[in-house]
VEXFIGU-350918 format. One record per atom (N, C-alpha, C, O): x, y, z. Coordinates in steps of 0.2 Angstrom, whole numbers, padded with zeros to 4 digits, always signed. Layout:
REM VEXFIGU-350918
XYZ/...
***
This chain:
REM VEXFIGU-350918
+0838+0043+0891/+0831+0040+0892/+0829+0037+0886/+0825+0032+0886/+0830+0040+0880/+0828+0037+0874/+0831+0030+0873/+0827+0025+0871/+0837+0029+0875/+0840+0022+0875/+0836+0017+0880/+0835+0012+0878/+0834+0020+0886/+0831+0016+0891/+0824+0014+0888/+0822+0008+0889/+0821+0018+0885/+0814+0017+0882/+0815+0012+0876/+0811+0007+0876/+0820+0012+0872/+0821+0007+0867/+0822+0000+0870/+0820-0005+0868/+0826+0000+0876/+0828-0006+0879/+0821-0009+0882/+0820-0015+0881/+0817-0005+0885/+0811-0008+0888/+0806-0010+0883/+0802-0015+0884/+0807-0008+0877/+0802-0010+0871/+0804-0018+0869/+0800-0021+0866/+0810-0020+0871/+0812-0027+0869/+0807-0032+0873/+0806-0037+0871/+0805-0030+0879/+0801-0034+0883/+0793-0034+0882/+0790-0037+0885/+0791-0029+0877/+0784-0028+0876/+0781-0035+0874/+0783-0039+0870/+0775-0036+0878/+0771-0042+0876/+0774-0048+0880/+0771-0054+0879/+0779-0048+0884/+0782-0054+0888/+0783-0053+0895/+0785-0057+0898/+0781-0047+0898/+0783-0045+0905/+0777-0046+0910/+0778-0045+0916/+0771-0047+0907/+0765-0047+0912/+0767-0052+0918/+0770-0057+0917/+0765-0050+0924/+0761-0044+0926/+0764-0038+0927/+0761-0033+0929/+0771-0037+0925/+0774-0031+0926/+0775-0027+0920/+0774-0030+0914/+0776-0021+0921/+0777-0016+0915/+0784-0018+0911/+0789-0020+0915/+0785-0016+0905/+0791-0017+0901/+0795-0011+0902/+0795-0007+0898/+0799-0011+0907/+0803-0005+0909/+0810-0006+0906/+0813-0011+0905/+0813+0000+0905/+0820+0000+0903/+0824+0004+0907/+0822+0009+0910/+0831+0002+0908/+0835+0006+0912/+0842+0007+0909/+0845+0002+0907/+0845+0012+0910/+0852+0014+0908/+0856+0017+0914/+0853+0022+0917/+0862+0015+0915/+0866+0018+0920/+0872+0021+0917/+0876+0018+0913/+0873+0028+0919/+0879+0031+0916/+0883+0034+0921/+0881+0037+0926/+0890+0033+0920/+0895+0036+0925/+0900+0039+0921/+0903+0036+0916/+0902+0045+0922/+0908+0049+0919/+0906+0049+0911/+0911+0048+0907/+0900+0050+0909/+0899+0051+0902/+0898+0044+0898/+0898+0044+0892/+0899+0038+0902/+0899+0032+0898/+0893+0028+0901/+0892+0028+0907/+0890+0024+0896/+0885+0019+0899/+0888+0013+0901/+0892+0010+0898/+0887+0012+0908/+0890+0006+0911/+0886+0000+0913/+0888-0005+0915/+0879+0002+0912/+0874-0004+0914/+0868-0003+0910/+0865+0003+0909/+0865-0008+0907/+0859-0008+0904/+0854-0014+0906/+0857-0019+0908/+0848-0012+0906/+0843-0018+0908/+0836-0017+0906/+0834-0011+0904/+0832-0022+0905/+0825-0021+0903/+0822-0027+0907/+0825-0032+0908/+0815-0026+0908/+0811-0031+0912/+0811-0038+0908/+0810-0038+0902/+0813-0043+0911/+0814-0050+0908/+0807-0053+0907/+0802-0052+0911/+0807-0058+0903/+0800-0062+0902/+0798-0065+0909/+0801-0067+0913/+0791-0064+0910/+0788-0066+0916/+0788-0060+0921/+0785-0061+0926/+0792-0055+0920/+0792-0049+0924/+0798-0048+0929/+0798-0044+0932/+0802-0053+0929/+0808-0053+0933/+0814-0056+0929/+0813-0060+0925/+0820-0053+0931/+0822-0048+0935/+0819-0041+0932/+0818-0041+0926/+0818-0036+0936/+0816-0029+0934/+0822-0026+0930/+0828-0028+0931/+0821-0021+0927/+0826-0018+0923/+0831-0015+0927/+0837-0016+0925/+0830-0012+0933/+0835-0009+0937/+0839-0014+0940/+0845-0013+0940/+0836-0020+0942/+0840-0025+0945/+0845-0028+0940/+0851-0029+0942/+0843-0029+0934/+0847-0031+0928/+0853-0026+0927/+0859-0029+0927/+0852-0020+0927/+0857-0015+0925/+0862-0014+0931/+0868-0014+0930/+0859-0014+0937/+0863-0014+0943/+0868-0020+0944/+0874-0019+0946/+0865-0026+0942/+0870-0032+0943/+0876-0031+0938/+0881-0034+0939/+0875-0028+0932/+0880-0027+0928/+0886-0022+0930/+0892-0023+0929/+0883-0017+0934/+0888-0012+0936/+0891-0013+0943/+0897-0011+0943/+0888-0016+0947/+0891-0018+0954/+0893-0011+0958/+0888-0007+0958/+0899-0011+0961/+0900-0005+0965/+0901+0001+0961/+0901+0007+0964/+0902+0001+0954/+0902+0007+0950/+0896+0011+0950/+0896+0017+0947/+0890+0008+0952/+0884+0012+0952/+0884+0018+0957/+0880+0023+0957/+0889+0018+0962/+0889+0023+0967/+0891+0030+0964/+0896+0030+0960/+0887+0035+0964/+0889+0041+0961/+0886+0042+0954/+0887+0047+0951/+0884+0037+0951/+0882+0037+0944/+0875+0040+0943/+0871+0041+0948/+0872+0040+0937/+0866+0042+0936/+0862+0037+0933/+0864+0033+0928/+0856+0035+0935/+0852+0030+0933/+0846+0033+0929/+0842+0037+0932/+0845+0031+0923/+0839+0032+0919/+0834+0027+0919/+0836+0021+0917/+0828+0027+0921/+0823+0022+0921/+0816+0025+0918/+0814+0031+0919/+0813+0021+0914/+0807+0023+0911/+0801+0024+0916/+0796+0027+0914/+0801+0020+0922/+0796+0020+0926/+0799+0021+0933/+0805+0019+0935/+0795+0024+0938/+0797+0025+0945/+0800+0018+0948/+0796+0013+0947/+0805+0018+0951/+0807+0011+0954/+0802+0009+0959/+0800+0013+0963/+0801+0003+0959/+0795+0000+0963/+0797+0000+0970/+0803+0000+0972/+0792+0001+0975/+0794+0002+0982/+0791-0004+0986/+0793-0005+0992/+0787-0008+0982/+0784-0014+0986/+0788-0020+0986/+0791-0022+0980/+0788-0024+0991/+0792-0030+0991/+0788-0036+0989/+0782-0036+0990/+0792-0040+0986/+0788-0046+0983/+0792-0052+0984/+0798-0052+0985/+0789-0058+0985/+0792-0064+0985/+0796-0066+0979/+0801-0070+0979/+0795-0063+0974/+0798-0064+0967/+0805-0060+0967/+0809-0062+0962/+0806-0055+0971/+0812-0052+0970/+0812-0045+0974/+0806-0043+0977/+0817-0042+0975/+0818-0036+0980/+0815-0030+0976/+0814-0030+0970/+0813-0025+0980/+0810-0019+0977/+0816-0015+0974/+0822-0015+0977/+0815-0012+0968/+0820-0008+0965/+0823-0002+0969/+0829+0000+0968/+0818+0001+0973/+0820+0007+0977/+0825+0004+0982/+0830+0008+0984/+0824-0001+0985/+0829-0004+0990/+0836-0005+0986/+0841-0004+0989/+0836-0008+0980/+0842-0010+0977/+0846-0003+0975/+0852-0003+0976/+0842+0002+0973/+0845+0008+0972/+0848+0012+0978/+0853+0015+0978/+0844+0012+0983/+0847+0015+0989/+0853+0011+0992/+0858+0015+0994/+0854+0005+0991/+0860+0001+0993/+0866+0003+0988/+0871+0003+0990/+0864+0004+0982/+0869+0005+0977/+0872+0013+0977/+0877+0014+0975/+0868+0017+0980/+0870+0024+0981/+0872+0028+0975/+0877+0031+0974/+0867+0028+0969/+0869+0032+0964/+0868+0040+0966/+0864+0041+0971/+0871+0044+0962/+0870+0051+0964/+0863+0054+0962/+0860+0058+0965/+0860+0051+0956/+0854+0054+0954/+0850+0048+0950/+0853+0044+0947/+0843+0048+0951/+0839+0044+0947/+0834+0048+0943/+0831+0053+0946/+0834+0047+0936/+0830+0051+0932/+0825+0046+0929/+0826+0041+0926/+0818+0048+0930/+0813+0043+0928/+0808+0047+0924/+0807+0053+0925/+0805+0043+0919/+0800+0046+0914/+0793+0047+0918/+0790+0052+0917/+0791+0042+0921/+0784+0041+0923/+0784+0039+0931/+0788+0035+0933/+0779+0042+0934/+0777+0039+0941/+0773+0032+0940/+0769+0032+0935/+0775+0028+0944/+0771+0021+0943/+0764+0022+0946/+0763+0024+0951/+0759+0020+0941/+0752+0021+0944/+0750+0015+0948/+0744+0016+0951/+0754+0010+0949/+0752+0005+0954/+0752+0007+0961/+0757+0010+0963/+0746+0006+0964/+0745+0009+0971/+0750+0007+0976/+0751+0010+0981/+0754+0001+0974/+0759-0001+0979/+0765+0003+0979/+0769+0003+0984/+0766+0007+0974/+0772+0011+0973/+0769+0019+0973/+0770+0022+0978/+0766+0021+0967/+0763+0027+0966/+0766+0033+0970/+0763+0036+0974/+0773+0034+0969/+0776+0040+0972/+0781+0038+0978/+0785+0041+0980/+0779+0032+0981/+0783+0030+0987/+0790+0028+0985/+0795+0029+0989/+0791+0026+0979/+0798+0024+0977/+0802+0030+0976/+0808+0031+0979/+0800+0036+0973/+0803+0042+0973/+0804+0045+0980/+0810+0047+0981/+0799+0045+0984/+0800+0047+0991/+0806+0044+0995/+0809+0047+0999/+0806+0037+0994/+0811+0034+0998/+0818+0035+0995/+0823+0036+0999/+0819+0036+0989/+0825+0038+0986/+0828+0045+0988/+0833+0046+0990/+0823+0050+0988/+0824+0056+0991/+0826+0056+0998/+0831+0060+1000/+0823+0052+1002/+0824+0052+1009/+0831+0049+1010/+0834+0050+1015/+0834+0045+1005/+0840+0042+1006/+0846+0047+1003/+0852+0045+1003/+0844+0053+1001/+0849+0058+0999/+0850+0057+0991/+0855+0060+0989/+0846+0053+0988/+0847+0053+0980/+0843+0058+0977/+0837+0058+0978/+0846+0061+0972/+0842+0066+0968/+0838+0063+0963/+0840+0058+0960/+0831+0065+0963/+0827+0062+0959/+0824+0067+0954/+0822+0073+0956/+0824+0066+0947/+0821+0070+0942/+0816+0066+0939/+0817+0060+0937/+0810+0069+0938/+0804+0066+0935/+0802+0069+0929/+0803+0075+0927/+0799+0065+0924/+0795+0068+0918/+0799+0068+0912/+0796+0070+0907/+0805+0066+0912/+0809+0066+0906/+0806+0061+0900/+0806+0055+0902/+0805+0064+0895/+0802+0060+0889/+0796+0055+0892/+0795+0049+0890/+0792+0059+0895/+0786+0055+0898/+0781+0052+0893/+0779+0047+0894/+0780+0056+0888/+0775+0054+0883/+0778+0048+0879/+0774+0043+0878/+0784+0048+0877/+0787+0043+0874/+0787+0036+0878/+0786+0031+0875/+0789+0037+0884/+0789+0031+0889/+0782+0028+0890/+0781+0022+0890/+0777+0033+0890/+0770+0030+0891/+0768+0026+0885/+0764+0021+0886/+0770+0029+0879/+0768+0025+0873/+0772+0018+0873/+0769+0013+0871/+0778+0018+0875/+0781+0011+0875/+0778+0007+0880/+0779+0000+0880/+0775+0009+0886/+0772+0005+0891/+0765+0005+0891/+0761+0004+0896/+0762+0006+0885/+0755+0008+0884/+0750+0002+0886/+0745+0003+0889/+0753-0004+0886/+0749-0010+0888/+0748-0010+0896/+0742-0011+0898/+0753-0009+0899/+0753-0009+0907/+0749-0003+0909/+0745-0004+0914/+0750+0003+0906/+0746+0009+0908/+0738+0008+0906/+0734+0010+0910/+0737+0005+0901/+0730+0004+0899/+0727-0001+0904/+0721+0000+0906/+0730-0006+0906/+0727-0011+0911/+0726-0007+0918/+0721-0008+0921/+0731-0003+0920/+0730+0001+0926/+0725+0006+0925/+0721+0007+0930/+0724+0010+0920/+0719+0015+0919/+0712+0013+0917/+0707+0016+0919/+0712+0008+0912/+0706+0007+0909/+0703+0000+0911/+0698-0002+0910/+0708-0004+0915/+0706-0011+0917/+0705-0016+0911/+0701-0021+0912/+0709-0015+0906/+0708-0019+0900/+0715-0018+0896/+0719-0014+0897/+0716-0023+0891/+0722-0022+0887/+0722-0016+0882/+0717-0014+0881/+0728-0014+0880/+0729-0009+0875/+0727-0013+0868/+0730-0019+0867/+0723-0010+0864/+0720-0014+0858/+0723-0010+0852/+0722-0004+0851/+0726-0015+0848/+0728-0012+0841/+0724-0016+0836/+0723-0022+0836/+0721-0012+0831/+0717-0015+0826/+0721-0014+0820/+0724-0009+0817/+0722-0020+0816/+0726-0021+0810/+0721-0021+0804/+0717-0026+0804/+0722-0017+0799/+0718-0017+0793/+0723-0017+0787/+0727-0013+0787/+0722-0022+0783/+0725-0022+0777/+0720-0022+0771/+0716-0026+0770/+0721-0016+0767/+0716-0015+0762/+0719-0012+0756/+0724-0010+0755/+0714-0012+0751/+0716-0009+0744/+0715-0002+0744/+0713+0001+0749/+0717+0002+0739/+0716+0009+0739/+0709+0011+0740/+0707+0016+0742/+0704+0007+0737/+0697+0008+0738/+0694+0005+0744/+0688+0005+0744/+0698+0003+0749/+0695+0001+0756/+0692-0006+0756/+0688-0007+0761/+0694-0010+0752/+0692-0017+0752/+0697-0022+0755/+0703-0021+0754/+0695-0027+0759/+0699-0031+0762/+0699-0038+0758/+0702-0043+0760/+0694-0039+0753/+0694-0045+0750/+0689-0044+0743/+0686-0039+0743/+0690-0048+0739/+0685-0048+0733/+0678-0050+0735/+0677-0052+0741/+0673-0049+0731/+0666-0051+0733/+0666-0058+0735/+0661-0060+0739/+0670-0063+0732/+0669-0070+0733/+0673-0072+0740/+0673-0078+0741/+0676-0067+0743/+0680-0068+0749/+0687-0069+0748/+0691-0070+0753/+0690-0069+0742/+0697-0070+0741/+0701-0064+0744/+0699-0058+0742/+0706-0066+0748/+0709-0060+0752/+0717-0061+0752/+0720-0057+0754/+0719-0067+0750/+0727-0068+0750/+0730-0067+0743/+0728-0071+0738/+0734-0062+0742/+0736-0058+0747/+0734-0051+0745/+0736-0049+0739/+0731-0046+0749/+0730-0039+0748/+0737-0036+0748/+0738-0032+0743/+0741-0037+0753/+0748-0033+0753/+0753-0038+0751/+0752-0044+0751/+0759-0035+0750/+0765-0039+0748/+0769-0041+0754/+0767-0041+0760/+0774-0045+0753/+0778-0048+0758/+0781-0044+0763/+0782-0046+0769/+0783-0038+0762/+0786-0033+0767/+0781-0031+0772/+0782-0031+0778/+0775-0029+0769/+0770-0027+0774/+0768-0033+0778/+0766-0032+0784/+0767-0039+0775/+0765-0045+0779/+0770-0047+0785/+0769-0049+0790/+0777-0046+0783/+0782-0047+0788/+0782-0042+0794/+0783-0044+0799/+0780-0036+0792/+0779-0031+0797/+0773-0033+0802/+0774-0032+0808/+0768-0035+0799/+0762-0037+0803/+0764-0043+0808/+0762-0043+0813/+0768-0047+0805/+0770-0053+0810/+0775-0050+0815/+0775-0053+0821/+0779-0045+0814/+0783-0042+0819/+0778-0039+0824/+0780-0040+0830/+0773-0036+0822/+0768-0033+0827/+0765-0038+0831/+0764-0037+0837/+0763-0044+0828/+0760-0049+0832/+0765-0051+0837/+0762-0053+0843/+0771-0051+0836/+0776-0054+0841/+0776-0049+0847/+0779-0051+0853/+0773-0043+0847/+0773-0038+0852/+0767-0038+0856/+0766-0033+0860/+0763-0043+0855/+0756-0044+0858/+0756-0050+0862/+0758-0055+0859/+0753-0050+0867/+0751-0057+0871/+0746-0061+0868/+0746-0067+0868/+0741-0057+0864/+0735-0061+0861/+0733-0058+0855/+0735-0052+0854/+0730-0062+0851/+0728-0059+0844/+0721-0062+0843/+0719-0068+0845/+0716-0058+0841/+0709-0059+0840/+0706-0059+0833/+0708-0054+0830/+0702-0063+0831/+0698-0063+0825/+0691-0065+0826/+0690-0068+0831/+0687-0063+0821/+0680-0065+0822/+0679-0072+0819/+0683-0075+0815/+0673-0075+0820/+0671-0081+0817/+0671-0082+0810/+0673-0087+0807/+0669-0076+0806/+0669-0076+0799/+0676-0077+0796/+0677-0081+0792/+0681-0073+0799/+0688-0074+0797/+0691-0081+0798/+0694-0084+0794/+0689-0083+0804/+0691-0090+0806/+0689-0095+0801/+0693-0100+0799/+0683-0095+0799/+0680-0100+0795/+0682-0099+0788/+0683-0104+0784/+0683-0093+0786/+0685-0092+0779/+0692-0093+0777/+0694-0096+0772/+0696-0090+0782/+0703-0090+0781/+0707-0096+0784/+0713-0097+0782/+0704-0099+0789/+0708-0104+0794/+0715-0101+0796/+0720-0104+0795/+0715-0095+0799/+0722-0092+0800/+0725-0096+0806/+0722-0098+0811/+0732-0096+0805/+0736-0099+0811/+0737-0094+0816/+0738-0096+0822/+0737-0088+0815/+0738-0082+0820/+0744-0083+0824/+0745-0080+0829/+0750-0085+0820/+0756-0086+0824/+0761-0081+0821/+0759-0077+0816/+0767-0081+0823/+0772-0077+0821/+0777-0081+0816/+0780-0086+0819/+0778-0080+0810/+0782-0083+0805/+0788-0079+0803/+0789-0079+0797/+0791-0077+0808/+0798-0073+0806/+0803-0077+0810/+0803-0079+0815/+0809-0079+0806/+0814-0083+0809/+0817-0080+0815/+0818-0074+0816/+0817-0084+0820/+0819-0082+0827/+0814-0079+0832/+0815-0078+0838/+0808-0078+0829/+0803-0075+0833/+0797-0080+0834/+0791-0078+0836/+0797-0086+0831/+0792-0090+0831/+0789-0092+0838/+0783-0093+0840/+0794-0091+0843/+0792-0093+0850/+0788-0087+0853/+0786-0087+0859/+0787-0081+0850/+0783-0076+0852/+0777-0075+0849/+0774-0070+0849/+0774-0081+0847/+0767-0080+0844/+0762-0079+0849/+0762-0082+0855/+0757-0075+0848/+0752-0073+0853/+0747-0078+0854/+0746-0083+0850/+0743-0078+0859/+0738-0082+0861/+0732-0081+0856/+0730-0075+0856/+0729-0086+0853/+0723-0085+0848/+0717-0084+0852/+0715-0088+0856/+0713-0079+0850/+0707-0077+0853/+0701-0077+0848/+0703-0074+0843/+0696-0080+0849/+0690-0080+0844/+0684-0076+0847/+0682-0078+0852/+0682-0071+0843/+0676-0068+0845/+0670-0071+0841/+0670-0071+0835/+0665-0074+0845/+0659-0077+0842/+0653-0077+0847/+0654-0078+0853/+0647-0077+0844/+0642-0077+0848/+0639-0084+0848/+0634-0086+0852/+0642-0089+0845/+0640-0096+0845/+0642-0099+0851/+0648-0098+0853/+0637-0102+0855/+0639-0106+0861/+0644-0111+0860/+0647-0113+0865/+0644-0115+0855/+0648-0121+0854/+0651-0120+0847/+0649-0124+0843/+0656-0116+0846/+0659-0116+0839/+0664-0122+0838/+0667-0124+0843/+0664-0124+0832/+0668-0129+0830/+0675-0126+0828/+0675-0123+0823/+0680-0127+0832/+0687-0123+0831/+0692-0128+0827/+0696-0125+0823/+0692-0134+0829/+0697-0138+0827/+0704-0137+0830/+0709-0141+0828/+0704-0133+0835/+0711-0132+0839/+0709-0131+0846/+0704-0128+0848/+0713-0133+0851/+0712-0133+0858/+0715-0127+0861/+0713-0125+0867/+0719-0124+0857/+0723-0118+0860/+0719-0111+0860/+0722-0106+0862/+0713-0111+0857/+0710-0105+0855/+0705-0104+0861/+0701-0108+0863/+0705-0097+0864/+0701-0095+0869/+0695-0092+0865/+0696-0089+0860/+0689-0092+0868/+0683-0090+0865/+0680-0084+0869/+0679-0085+0875/+0678-0079+0866/+0674-0073+0870/+0668-0072+0866/+0668-0072+0859/+0663-0069+0869/+0657-0068+0865/+0655-0060+0864/+0651-0058+0861/+0659-0056+0867/+0658-0049+0867/+0665-0045+0867/+0670-0048+0871/+0666-0040+0864/+0672-0036+0864/+0674-0034+0871/+0680-0034+0873/+0669-0033+0875/+0670-0031+0882/+0673-0036+0887/+0676-0034+0892/+0673-0042+0884/+0676-0048+0888/+0683-0048+0888/+0687-0052+0892/+0687-0043+0884/+0694-0043+0884/+0697-0041+0890/+0702-0043+0892/+0693-0038+0895/+0695-0035+0901/+0697-0041+0906/+0701-0041+0910/+0694-0047+0904/+0695-0053+0909/+0700-0058+0906/+0701-0063+0909/+0703-0056+0900/+0709-0060+0898/+0715-0060+0902/+0718-0055+0903/+0716-0065+0906/+0722-0065+0910/+0728-0065+0907/+0730-0069+0902/+0733-0061+0909/+0740-0060+0906/+0740-0057+0900/+0745-0058+0896/+0735-0053+0898/+0735-0050+0891/+0735-0042+0893/+0730-0039+0895/+0740-0039+0891/+0740-0031+0891/+0740-0028+0884/+0739-0022+0884/+0742-0032+0879/+0742-0030+0872/+0738-0035+0868/+0740-0041+0868/+0733-0032+0865/+0729-0037+0861/+0729-0034+0854/+0727-0028+0853/+0730-0038+0849/+0730-0036+0842/+0723-0039+0839/+0722-0045+0839/+0719-0035+0836/+0713-0037+0832/+0714-0037+0825/+0716-0032+0822/+0713-0043+0822/+0715-0043+0815/+0709-0044+0810/+0710-0044+0804/+0703-0045+0813/+0697-0045+0808/+0692-0050+0810/+0693-0054+0814/+0687-0050+0805/+0686-0046+0799/+0682-0040+0800/+0683-0037+0806/+0679-0038+0795/+0675-0031+0795/+0670-0031+0801/+0670-0025+0804/+0666-0036+0802/+0661-0035+0808/+0665-0035+0814/+0663-0031+0819/+0670-0039+0815/+0674-0039+0822/+0677-0032+0823/+0677-0029+0828/+0680-0029+0818/+0684-0023+0818/+0679-0017+0820/+0680-0013+0824/+0673-0018+0817/+0668-0013+0818/+0665-0013+0825/+0664-0008+0828/+0664-0019+0828/+0662-0020+0834/+0667-0017+0839/+0664-0014+0844/+0673-0018+0838/+0678-0015+0843/+0678-0007+0842/+0679-0004+0847/+0677-0005+0836/+0677+0003+0835/+0671+0005+0838/+0671+0011+0842/+0665+0002+0838/+0659+0005+0840/+0659+0005+0848/+0656+0009+0851/+0662+0000+0851/+0663+0000+0858/+0669+0004+0861/+0670+0005+0867/+0672+0008+0856/+0677+0012+0858/+0683+0009+0862/+0685+0011+0867/+0685+0003+0859/+0690-0001+0863/+0696-0001+0859/+0701-0005+0861/+0697+0002+0853/+0703+0002+0849/+0707+0008+0851/+0705+0014+0851/+0713+0007+0853/+0718+0012+0855/+0723+0014+0849/+0726+0020+0849/+0724+0010+0844/+0729+0011+0839/+0727+0007+0833/+0724+0002+0833/+0728+0010+0827/+0726+0007+0821/+0732+0007+0817/+0736+0011+0816/+0734+0001+0814/+0739-0001+0809/+0735-0002+0802/+0732-0007+0802/+0736+0003+0798/+0733+0003+0792/+0738+0001+0786/+0742+0006+0784/+0737-0005+0783/+0742-0006+0778/+0738-0006+0771/+0733-0009+0770/+0740-0001+0767/+0737+0001+0761/+0741-0002+0755/+0746+0000+0754/+0737-0006+0751/+0741-0009+0745/+0739-0005+0739/+0733-0002+0738/+0743-0004+0734/+0742+0000+0728/+0738-0004+0723/+0740-0005+0717/+0732-0006+0725/+0728-0010+0720/+0721-0008+0721/+0719-0005+0726/+0716-0009+0716/+0709-0007+0716/+0705-0014+0715/+0707-0018+0711/+0700-0015+0719/+0697-0021+0719/+0690-0020+0716/+0687-0024+0713/+0687-0014+0718/+0680-0013+0715/+0675-0016+0720/+0675-0015+0726/+0670-0019+0717/+0665-0023+0721/+0668-0028+0725/+0669-0034+0722/+0669-0027+0731/+0672-0032+0736/+0669-0031+0743/+0664-0029+0744/+0673-0033+0748/+0671-0033+0754/+0675-0027+0758/+0681-0027+0758/+0671-0022+0760/+0674-0017+0764/+0677-0018+0770/+0676-0023+0773/+0682-0014+0772/+0686-0015+0778/+0682-0015+0784/+0684-0018+0789/+0677-0011+0785/+0673-0010+0791/+0665-0011+0789/+0663-0010+0784/+0662-0013+0795/+0655-0013+0795/+0652-0007+0798/+0656-0002+0799/+0646-0007+0801/+0643-0001+0804/+0647+0000+0811/+0647-0005+0815/+0649+0006+0812/+0653+0007+0818/+0649+0012+0823/+0651+0014+0828/+0642+0012+0821/+0638+0016+0825/+0639+0024+0825/+0637+0027+0830/+0641+0026+0820/+0642+0033+0819/+0636+0037+0818/+0632+0036+0813/+0634+0042+0823/+0628+0045+0823/+0628+0051+0818/+0623+0052+0815/+0634+0054+0817/+0634+0060+0812/+0641+0061+0810/+0646+0058+0813/+0642+0063+0804/+0649+0064+0801/+0653+0068+0806/+0659+0067+0807/+0651+0073+0809/+0654+0077+0814/+0657+0073+0820/+0663+0075+0822/+0654+0067+0821/+0657+0063+0827/+0663+0059+0825/+0666+0057+0829/+0664+0059+0818/+0670+0055+0816/+0677+0059+0817/+0682+0056+0817/+0676+0066+0817/+0682+0070+0818/+0685+0070+0825/+0682+0069+0830/+0692+0072+0825/+0695+0073+0831/+0695+0067+0836/+0696+0068+0842/+0695+0061+0833/+0696+0055+0837/+0702+0052+0836/+0704+0048+0840/+0706+0053+0830/+0712+0049+0829/+0718+0054+0827/+0717+0059+0824/+0724+0052+0830/+0730+0056+0829/+0735+0052+0825/+0736+0046+0826/+0737+0055+0819/+0742+0052+0815/+0749+0051+0819/+0751+0056+0822/+0752+0045+0819/+0758+0044+0823/+0764+0043+0818/+0769+0045+0819/+0763+0039+0813/+0768+0037+0808/+0766+0035+0802/+0760+0033+0801/+0770+0035+0797/+0768+0032+0790/+0775+0030+0787/+0780+0034+0788/+0775+0025+0783/+0781+0023+0780/+0779+0018+0774/+0774+0015+0774/+0784+0017+0770/+0783+0012+0764/+0786+0006+0766/+0791+0005+0769/+0782+0000+0765/+0784-0006+0766/+0784-0010+0759/+0779-0013+0757/+0790-0010+0756/+0789-0012+0749/+0785-0008+0745/+0786-0002+0745/+0780-0010+0741/+0776-0006+0737/+0770-0004+0741/+0766+0000+0739/+0769-0006+0747/+0763-0004+0752/+0765+0001+0756/+0771+0003+0758/+0760+0005+0759/+0761+0010+0764/+0757+0008+0770/+0751+0006+0770/+0761+0009+0776/+0758+0009+0782/+0757+0015+0785/+0761+0020+0785/+0751+0016+0788/+0749+0022+0792/+0747+0020+0799/+0743+0015+0800/+0750+0024+0804/+0748+0022+0811/+0744+0028+0814/+0747+0033+0814/+0739+0026+0817/+0735+0031+0821/+0733+0029+0828/+0733+0023+0830/+0733+0034+0832/+0732+0033+0839/+0725+0036+0841/+0724+0042+0839/+0721+0033+0845/+0715+0036+0848/+0716+0041+0853/+0720+0041+0857/+0713+0047+0851/+0714+0053+0856/+0709+0051+0862/+0703+0051+0862/+0713+0051+0868/+0709+0050+0874/+0712+0055+0879/+0717+0058+0878/+0708+0057+0884/+0711+0061+0890/+0717+0058+0893/+0717+0052+0895/+0722+0062+0893/+0729+0060+0895/+0730+0062+0902/+0727+0067+0904/+0734+0059+0906/+0735+0061+0913/+0739+0068+0913/+0742+0070+0908/+0737+0072+0918/+0740+0078+0919/+0748+0077+0919/+0750+0074+0923/+0752+0081+0915/+0759+0080+0915/+0762+0081+0922/+0767+0079+0924/+0759+0086+0926/+0761+0088+0932/+0760+0082+0937/+0764+0080+0942/+0755+0078+0936/+0754+0072+0940/+0759+0066+0938/+0762+0063+0942/+0762+0066+0932/+0767+0061+0930/+0773+0063+0933/+0777+0059+0935/+0774+0070+0935/+0780+0072+0938/+0779+0072+0946/+0784+0072+0949/+0773+0072+0948/+0771+0072+0955/+0774+0078+0958/+0773+0079+0964/
***
């Protein structure tokens, strides 16, 4: 299942309107088929893996990060139909599909066909890998990552606005990799006018995965100089961004604070450089914190690592999670 999750992550940011699912087929202790949801959502992961295996799928074990779909589409067959025809002995899935068109029906059909179904394996890890799709299903909006690059004393620029570069090349390269995993990237008008950011991916081989640029501004007629930039006037409008399940917010301080105050941030990427700026521009503006006690128990540490001389820390917003029994149905 861990391998299936890794495969599914290859499609992150490119599979809308479908989830980025991964699939591994094992027979006699050997991996005989692998698949992940392709750009645009088709073929599905199971369809790709089954096409590699052919008749050898009969009696095998199929590992999928999400319940095989049960609804038929003009774009391709239902994965539960493909699996019933292939006749594996067992299907192991991490999560139940929250899409109402499937939502347990895929498992029911497989069981009715005499295929053993095991649910809930590495459910938390799979949910994190498909967090964009799940956020859209549960919250009606994209999963939001806030990226902050700051000095040790919490500054994102000198007092005169100079900010290039707070972090070193390794941290900046990692941030570009993160950009490639999002369908859209958002900055505020202040950052747009001060830095003139390109908001693209500048890593060899990944240039084609640059996210759509979004500008947050209250100005009714902003002068952009680019036609490819979409404009929204409120953080809440991200729910209406078509084809966006993963949104990266890069700044500046007022924009970051607005998303935090609206409780729309699901993950924080904090790049901390070993420098001191002193009197400069802080990373955040007012986030509407009523009392210090309200700041606690909101964020969970996920990861930290060194990127050259800089340190990356990753935090996840604590939210009510689905009942694990419901994930296993």
